C-alpha positions as CSV (number, residue, x, y, z in Angstrom):
1,X,-34.1,2.5,-32.7
2,X,-37.5,3.1,-31.1
3,X,-37.4,6.9,-31.2
4,X,-35.3,7.5,-34.2
5,X,-36.1,10.9,-35.7
6,X,-37.9,12.1,-32.6
7,X,-37.0,15.3,-30.7
8,X,-37.3,15.3,-26.9
9,X,-36.9,18.1,-24.4
10,X,-36.0,17.3,-20.8
11,X,-36.2,20.2,-18.4
12,X,-33.6,20.0,-15.6
13,X,-31.9,17.3,-17.6
14,X,-28.3,18.1,-16.6
15,X,-27.9,16.0,-13.5
16,X,-29.5,13.4,-11.3
17,X,-32.9,12.1,-12.4
18,X,-33.0,14.5,-15.3
19,X,-29.7,13.3,-16.7
20,X,-30.9,9.7,-16.4
21,X,-34.0,10.5,-18.3
22,X,-32.0,12.2,-21.0
23,X,-29.6,9.2,-21.3
24,X,-32.5,6.8,-21.7
25,X,-33.9,8.9,-24.6
26,X,-30.5,9.1,-26.2
27,X,-30.3,5.3,-26.1
28,X,-33.7,5.0,-27.7
29,X,-32.4,7.0,-30.6
30,X,-34.0,10.4,-30.0
31,X,-32.4,13.8,-30.5
32,X,-32.4,15.1,-26.9
33,X,-32.2,18.7,-25.7
34,X,-31.9,19.5,-22.0
35,X,-32.4,22.9,-20.4
36,X,-31.5,24.3,-17.0
37,X,-30.2,27.5,-15.4
38,X,-26.7,26.1,-15.3
39,X,-24.8,23.8,-17.7
40,X,-24.0,20.3,-16.7
41,X,-20.6,19.6,-15.1
42,X,-20.0,17.1,-18.0
43,X,-21.9,16.5,-21.2
44,X,-24.9,14.2,-20.8
45,X,-24.1,11.3,-23.1
46,X,-25.2,7.7,-24.0
47,X,-24.9,5.3,-26.9
48,X,-22.4,7.6,-28.6
49,X,-24.9,10.5,-28.6
50,X,-24.9,13.8,-26.6
51,X,-27.8,15.8,-25.3
52,X,-27.7,19.5,-26.4
53,X,-27.8,22.0,-23.5
54,X,-29.8,25.2,-23.5
55,X,-29.7,27.7,-20.6
56,X,-33.1,29.0,-19.4
57,X,-34.7,30.0,-16.1
58,X,-38.0,28.1,-16.2
59,X,-39.5,30.3,-13.5
60,X,-39.6,33.3,-16.0
61,X,-42.6,32.8,-18.3
62,X,-41.3,35.3,-20.9
63,X,-37.9,33.5,-21.0
64,X,-39.8,30.2,-21.4
65,X,-41.8,31.4,-24.4
66,X,-38.7,32.9,-26.1
67,X,-36.9,29.6,-25.5
68,X,-39.6,27.5,-27.1
69,X,-39.8,29.9,-30.1
70,X,-36.1,29.5,-30.6
71,X,-36.5,25.8,-30.1
72,X,-39.0,25.5,-32.9
73,X,-36.7,27.4,-35.3
74,X,-33.7,25.2,-34.4
75,X,-35.3,21.8,-34.2
76,X,-38.4,22.1,-36.3
77,X,-40.5,19.8,-34.1
78,X,-41.0,18.5,-30.6
79,X,-42.2,14.9,-30.0
80,X,-41.9,14.6,-26.2
81,X,-41.6,17.1,-23.3
82,X,-40.4,15.8,-20.0
83,X,-41.1,18.3,-17.2
84,X,-38.5,17.1,-14.8
85,X,-37.0,20.3,-13.4
86,X,-38.0,21.0,-9.8
87,X,-36.9,20.5,-6.2
88,X,-37.0,22.0,-2.7
89,X,-34.8,22.5,0.3
90,X,-35.9,21.0,3.6
91,X,-37.9,23.8,5.4
92,X,-40.6,23.4,7.9
93,X,-43.6,25.7,7.2
94,X,-42.9,27.9,10.2
95,X,-39.3,28.4,9.2
96,X,-40.0,30.2,6.0
97,X,-42.2,33.1,4.9
98,X,-45.0,32.7,2.4
99,X,-42.8,34.1,-0.4
100,X,-40.2,31.3,0.0
101,X,-42.8,28.6,0.0
102,X,-44.5,30.2,-3.0
103,X,-41.2,30.0,-4.9
104,X,-41.2,26.2,-4.4
105,X,-44.7,26.0,-5.8
106,X,-43.7,28.3,-8.7
107,X,-40.7,26.0,-9.6
108,X,-42.6,22.7,-9.2
109,X,-46.0,23.5,-10.6
110,X,-46.2,26.9,-12.4
111,X,-43.0,26.3,-14.4
112,X,-44.1,23.0,-15.8
113,X,-47.4,24.6,-16.8
114,X,-45.6,27.5,-18.5
115,X,-43.3,25.1,-20.4
116,X,-46.2,22.9,-21.5
117,X,-48.2,25.8,-22.7
118,X,-45.3,27.2,-24.7
119,X,-44.6,23.7,-26.2
120,X,-48.2,22.9,-27.0
121,X,-48.2,24.0,-30.6
122,X,-45.2,21.9,-31.4
123,X,-46.5,18.9,-29.5
124,X,-49.9,19.2,-31.2
125,X,-48.3,19.2,-34.6
126,X,-46.3,16.1,-33.9
127,X,-49.1,14.3,-31.9
128,X,-46.6,14.2,-29.1
129,X,-46.5,13.4,-25.4
130,X,-45.9,15.2,-22.1
131,X,-44.4,13.4,-19.2
132,X,-44.6,15.1,-15.8
133,X,-42.2,14.0,-13.1
134,X,-44.3,13.8,-10.0
135,X,-43.5,12.4,-6.5
136,X,-44.9,10.3,-3.7
137,X,-44.6,13.5,-1.7
138,X,-47.7,14.7,-3.6
139,X,-49.7,11.6,-2.4
140,X,-49.3,11.8,1.3
141,X,-48.2,14.2,4.1
142,X,-44.8,15.8,3.3
143,X,-43.6,17.5,6.5
144,X,-40.5,19.6,5.9
145,X,-41.4,19.9,2.2
146,X,-45.0,20.8,2.5
147,X,-45.1,23.3,-0.4
148,X,-43.3,20.8,-2.6
149,X,-45.8,18.1,-1.8
150,X,-48.7,20.4,-2.5
151,X,-47.1,21.4,-5.8
152,X,-46.5,17.8,-6.9
153,X,-50.1,16.9,-6.0
154,X,-51.2,19.9,-8.2
155,X,-48.9,18.7,-11.0
156,X,-50.5,15.3,-11.1
157,X,-54.0,16.8,-11.3
158,X,-52.8,19.3,-13.9
159,X,-51.6,16.4,-16.0
160,X,-55.0,14.7,-15.8
161,X,-56.8,17.8,-16.9
162,X,-54.3,18.6,-19.6
163,X,-54.7,15.0,-20.9
164,X,-58.5,15.7,-21.4
165,X,-58.2,19.2,-22.8
166,X,-55.4,18.3,-25.3
167,X,-56.6,15.0,-26.5
168,X,-56.4,13.4,-28.9
169,X,-53.4,15.2,-30.3
170,X,-51.3,15.2,-27.2
171,X,-51.0,12.5,-24.5
172,X,-50.1,13.6,-21.0
173,X,-49.0,11.3,-18.1
174,X,-47.2,11.5,-14.8
175,X,-44.4,9.4,-13.4
176,X,-44.8,9.3,-9.6
177,X,-41.3,8.8,-8.2
178,X,-40.1,7.4,-4.9
179,X,-36.4,7.6,-3.9
180,X,-33.7,7.7,-6.5
181,X,-30.0,7.4,-5.8
182,X,-28.0,10.2,-7.5
183,X,-24.6,11.8,-7.2
184,X,-26.1,14.0,-4.4
185,X,-27.9,11.4,-2.4
186,X,-25.4,11.8,0.4
187,X,-26.8,15.3,1.1
188,X,-30.1,13.6,2.1
189,X,-29.1,10.2,3.4
190,X,-25.5,10.5,4.5
191,X,-22.7,8.1,3.8
192,X,-22.9,4.7,2.0
193,X,-24.2,3.0,5.1
194,X,-27.0,5.6,5.4
195,X,-28.0,5.2,1.8
196,X,-28.1,1.5,2.1
197,X,-30.2,1.7,5.3
198,X,-32.6,4.0,3.5
199,X,-32.7,1.6,0.6
200,X,-33.7,-1.2,3.0
201,X,-36.9,0.6,3.9
202,X,-38.1,0.2,0.3
203,X,-39.8,-3.2,-0.5
204,X,-37.4,-3.8,-3.4
205,X,-34.5,-3.2,-1.0
206,X,-32.8,-0.4,-2.8
207,X,-33.2,3.1,-4.2
208,X,-34.0,3.5,-7.9
209,X,-31.3,4.4,-10.4
210,X,-31.9,7.6,-12.5
211,X,-31.7,5.6,-15.8
212,X,-34.5,3.3,-14.5
213,X,-36.7,6.4,-14.2
214,X,-35.6,7.3,-17.8
215,X,-36.7,3.9,-19.1
216,X,-40.2,4.5,-17.7
217,X,-40.3,8.0,-19.3
218,X,-39.3,6.5,-22.7
219,X,-42.2,4.1,-22.4
220,X,-44.7,6.8,-21.7
221,X,-43.4,8.9,-24.6
222,X,-43.3,6.0,-27.1
223,X,-45.8,4.4,-29.3
224,X,-46.0,1.5,-26.9
225,X,-48.0,3.8,-24.7
226,X,-50.2,5.1,-27.5
227,X,-53.4,4.5,-25.5
228,X,-52.1,5.7,-22.2
229,X,-53.0,9.2,-21.3
230,X,-54.1,10.9,-18.0
231,X,-52.4,8.1,-16.1
232,X,-50.0,8.1,-13.1
233,X,-47.3,5.5,-13.2
234,X,-45.8,4.7,-9.7
235,X,-42.1,4.1,-9.9
236,X,-41.3,3.7,-6.2
237,X,-40.0,0.2,-5.6
238,X,-43.2,-0.9,-3.9
239,X,-43.7,2.2,-1.8
240,X,-43.1,2.8,1.9
241,X,-43.6,0.3,4.6
242,X,-46.4,1.5,6.9
243,X,-44.9,2.9,10.1
244,X,-47.6,1.4,12.3
245,X,-46.3,-2.1,11.5
246,X,-43.1,-1.3,13.4
247,X,-44.8,0.6,16.2
248,X,-47.5,-1.9,17.0
249,X,-47.2,-4.3,19.9
250,X,-49.0,-7.2,18.3
251,X,-47.2,-10.1,16.6
252,X,-44.0,-9.0,18.4
253,X,-41.1,-11.2,17.9
254,X,-39.5,-10.2,21.2
255,X,-41.9,-11.4,23.8
256,X,-42.8,-8.7,26.4
257,X,-40.6,-6.1,24.9
258,X,-42.5,-3.2,23.5
259,X,-40.8,-3.6,20.2
260,X,-41.9,-5.0,17.0
261,X,-39.8,-5.7,13.9
262,X,-36.6,-4.1,15.2
263,X,-38.1,-1.1,17.0
264,X,-35.9,-0.2,19.9
265,X,-37.4,0.8,23.3
266,X,-36.0,3.3,25.8
267,X,-32.9,3.6,23.7
268,X,-33.3,5.4,21.1
269,X,-31.7,7.0,18.4
270,X,-34.5,7.0,15.8
271,X,-33.9,8.4,12.4
272,X,-30.2,9.1,13.2
273,X,-29.3,12.1,11.2
274,X,-26.5,14.3,10.2
275,X,-27.8,16.3,7.3
276,X,-30.8,18.5,7.1
277,X,-30.3,19.0,3.4
278,X,-31.6,22.4,2.8
279,X,-30.3,22.2,-0.7
280,X,-31.8,22.4,-4.0
281,X,-30.1,20.7,-6.9
282,X,-30.0,17.5,-4.8
283,X,-31.8,15.0,-6.8
284,X,-33.5,12.4,-4.8
285,X,-37.2,12.2,-5.9
286,X,-39.5,11.0,-3.2
287,X,-39.6,11.9,0.5
288,X,-39.1,8.8,2.5
289,X,-39.8,6.8,5.6
290,X,-36.4,6.5,7.2
291,X,-35.5,4.7,10.5
292,X,-31.7,4.4,10.0
293,X,-30.8,7.2,7.7
294,X,-28.7,10.2,8.2
295,X,-31.2,12.9,8.0
296,X,-33.0,14.9,10.7
297,X,-31.9,13.2,14.0
298,X,-34.4,12.4,16.6
299,X,-33.4,11.0,19.9
300,X,-35.8,10.1,22.7
301,X,-36.5,7.9,25.7
302,X,-39.6,6.5,24.1
303,X,-40.1,3.5,21.9
304,X,-40.6,5.6,18.9
305,X,-40.0,4.3,15.5
306,X,-40.1,7.6,13.6
307,X,-41.1,8.6,10.2
308,X,-38.6,11.0,8.8
309,X,-39.6,12.8,5.7
310,X,-36.5,13.8,3.9
311,X,-36.3,16.7,1.5
312,X,-37.1,15.4,-1.9
313,X,-35.4,15.9,-5.1
314,X,-34.1,18.9,-6.4
315,X,-32.7,18.6,-9.8
316,X,-32.0,22.0,-11.3
317,X,-33.8,24.6,-9.5
318,X,-32.3,26.1,-6.4
319,X,-34.9,27.9,-4.4
C-alpha cells in the first residue's frame, strides 16, 4: 500500500475527524498512533488494522516532550504528524474571562506548536510531513468562537513559516476544513432534519465525512504531494453561500415581497435553534452559515436572513 512501513501520529485521533484521519492512514498501510487525554470508546480500526492509543495532555509541554521521547524509543521513526486535536465551546467574548479564551488559543495553537517542535527531530530524520488541521473559522469572522478562529488563523500562518524554516527536510501544510458530520453533530445542528438543513447551505449539498478529510490528509503526507509545502488545501464543499445573496432585494423571485431566495419577511424564525453547544469534544470542523439549523435561535419581526456561526469542532480537548 501507499504508506507501507510509514509511522503516523494523529493527535486527537480517537473520535470524529481525528478518527476519520486515522482510519484513512490505516487503509493506506501506515502504522498509526493516536493520542488524546481520554481513550476512544472503541478501537479506531480500518482495513484489518488498529490504531495504537497513547494518553497525553497536549496542553502540557513537558508531557508532550516526554511523550515524543517515548514515541521515538517505541516506534523508531515518525513519517507524518497530523495536528488534529483542538476545539472550543460556543462562548461569546463577553461571556468568558481572558483566561478561558486563552485556554482555547493554547489548545488550538500552542499545543500543535509544542507537538511539532518535539517531533521535529524524528520528522527531519525521515524527511517527513506535518499536516495541520485548520478551519474556515480562521479565514473570516467567527462570532461565538472568536478565540478559536484567531488560533486557527495563527495555526495556518505558523504552518507557512514552519514550511520555510524546516525545508527541505520536512514539508508542512494545512487542511482548512468546513463542516464535517460526526457522531456529535447533533450537539451543533440538532436532529437529522437540522443536519440536513445545514448541509443544504453548502454548495455540494452536504457535510463532509471524517474519512474524506482523512483522504486529503493522506495525500498531503504522501509522496504524491512531494512538492507541496506551505500550502493550505480547502476542504469545505465549496464554502459558504454569501449571506447578502439571500438578503438582497434585487433579482427577487417573489415580486414585491422583500424576500429573495427563500428569505422570509415579518415572520421569522431565522436560524431556528435548540442547542448552543458549549461543548468541547464535539467534532464538527468549520463554523457555518446556517438559516435552518438547530443552533442559536433568533426570532424577529424583520426580514432577516441570519448568519449563525456555530461552535466549531472540538475533537479531543475539552476547554
